Steps between C-alpha positions, in 0.01 A plus 500: 500500500321756278799495263478118474128502417563748221732250324253204505308434179168384646369384162791256458470394863130419452574279196787329683279415796225372268749278315627364832148419621417322172825300516435388857143408404617282212763336722236415761262368234767284332602360838140410586417353159830339407667386816240444771459122473252496791217658301360382172316623198151360432622385157740261673233346721324168449119499513493882528613486862637806669751397762830598649776253423640344815657187351684401183550188289692457175449186289746406225370218281775313316360336186621362172263740323366829639306616192153449655595631846349829616731689736356746743475666838188505713385536858295243685408534869773760557769289330669622183553199275730521198525221243771459239602227256851422388617237253674193643876455445667182624740527795384841628432584864211704637749784551597484129134535400447787744797689352376434146148617584636815667695578181202435269207646695443850633245352742748286696808592697680365803800559721703229664801436719743212464650326801649165601142379550393587144295778345267705719224689314475833683242679285254427222355774280656763726330371814752453782328332797610560857727196541410477869138417412481383136709339226466395136432125505582280200236242406497246218160386374334637814734332749783661699827406330756304698781684315551862401447671166868456411492122549160397365525350149181582312305244298238579234162582651636634830329795666760701691343726762647780708256571781519726801499287818508582871818429694422243768732428789 
């Protein structure tokens, strides 16, 4: 044991431990700031609220002209609301617009699964709800759509909404 301690360079060991502590600290900070979707920064809040996000809604406005549209993310009554605008193209489905927006915007992403029943949106902006209790609902102009994102043909002026809803049996 005494022979082993004589070979250890304690100065190097001290710097190695310090570097490890700093690295872990930065990892924890980047996780909290960059990936914890349940907390929010006051700059993202509407009306200077401070709240924990417990619900999400994403609105995609499909218009012939988006030049005057202001995109943004805010929190209102514990609900994070994101608004985007995308230019109308004839013959496109809601799913087509979602894919296009995900390619063009760093603020929007989604995961999906395809099945015989259509396209199932499994996550939006890296939030994966517990499928036993919640799901991403698809609404058109504020009303629950009767068809899925892969089947709905968009018309100019549509507001496509992905909103977290409770599973009801």
